[in-house]
Residue, then its C-alpha position, 0 to 999 in steps of 0.5 A: y491513507d489516500v496518498v503514498s509517496l516514496l523518496c529516493i535517497t540512495p538507490a540500490v546498486k542492482g535491481g529495485k525498480f519501482k512499478i505501478s499499475n492501475s488496479a481499477n482497470v484490472y478489476d474491470h477486466l477480471n470482473n468481466t472475465l472471471p467466474k463469480f466464485m473466483m472474483y469472490e476470493l478477491t472481494r471477501p475478507v482475507p487475513r493479513d499479517v499484523l505490521e508493527n515497528g521493529n521489523g515485524e517483531g514489535t518492541v521489547g516491552l512486556d505488553d508487546s511480548i504478550r501481543r506477539s505471543g503465538r496464540i494471541l498473535s494468531h487471533r490478532v491476524r484473524y481479526n486483521s482481515y479485509p478484502i483485496y477489493v472493496v467496491e461500493a457504488d462508484q467507489m473502490r479501494f484496493r489493498y493488496m500485498r501478497y507477502w503479508i497475506e501469505t505470512g498472515h495465513k502461516k501465523t494462524s496455521w491456516k493454509v492459503p486456500t487453493l482458490l485464493r492462491i489461484a486468484m492472486d496468481i491471476l491478479d499478479d499477472e494482470l497487474d504486470k500486464v497493465c504496468c505503466f511505469h517500471d524503472k529505477l528511481v535515482r537520488g532525488d526522485i519522488v513518486f506520489t500515487n493514489n493509495a486507493i487504486i494504484a498498485h505499487a511494488r518494487d523488484s528485488f534488489e542487492n546492495d554493494p557491501y562497500a557502498p551506502p545501502r539502498h535508502k528510500v523514505r516513504a510517507w502516507l498522506q490523508a488528503q481530507k485531513a490535509d484540507m481540514l488544516n487549511g480549508p478553502t475560504e469564500a474568496d478561493a472559490f473565485d480564484p482557482p489557482k490560489r485554491r490549488r496553492r492552498r491545497r498544496e500547502s496544506v498537504i505539506a503542512f500535514n505531512n510535516l505534522q505526521q513526521m513530528 
C-alpha cells in the first residue's frame, strides 16, 4: 500500500507514543558508511512471519488449521521473504518490522543470522537518530504517512483496567487505484485546485470501498 493512516480513538493511559523517521535518509547514510557485506543483509530477501486474522492464529476452519500447521507454516514463512530495502533506479521501497522477522525465523527453526542481527541493530539506531516525530496521539488525531519510505512505530503502552483501553484505527490506501476511481478530466489540467480536490475525493472514496 502507498499510504498508511492511523486514527486515535482512545489513547493509552501510559506510553504508546507514535514515531516516524525517513528511511530514505537512513539508507543514504548506511550505504555510504557500511561495508557492502553488511548492506547486503538489508537488501537481500529476509523471511517474515505470515500475518493473518485472529491475532496471528488464523480462523478456526479446517483449511486454516492446516495452513497454520507446523511444517506448512514453516514453508509459507520461507516463501514470504522480501528485502528490507528495495532500490531500483530512483525508486525505493522500505518494508521493515523486526518483530515479524524474528518470529518468522523462529517458526522456520532458523536462527537469525549474526550479520542480519547486527545490521538490524544499526538500522534501529539510525532510525531513532533521525526520528522527526515522537509524541502521543490524542483523541481525534490522525496521521498519514508514505508507506514506501517512512518508518513508523510506537512505544510500548499500558492500559488502565478501570478505563477504556487504547483504541486506534489503521487504514491502508493505494493511491494509484484511488486515482483510477475518479481520474482527472481534460478540464482539470487547466484547474489545478479542482484536480487536487478530485484527488482527495477519490482517496476518500477508495478508503470507503476498502472498509465495506
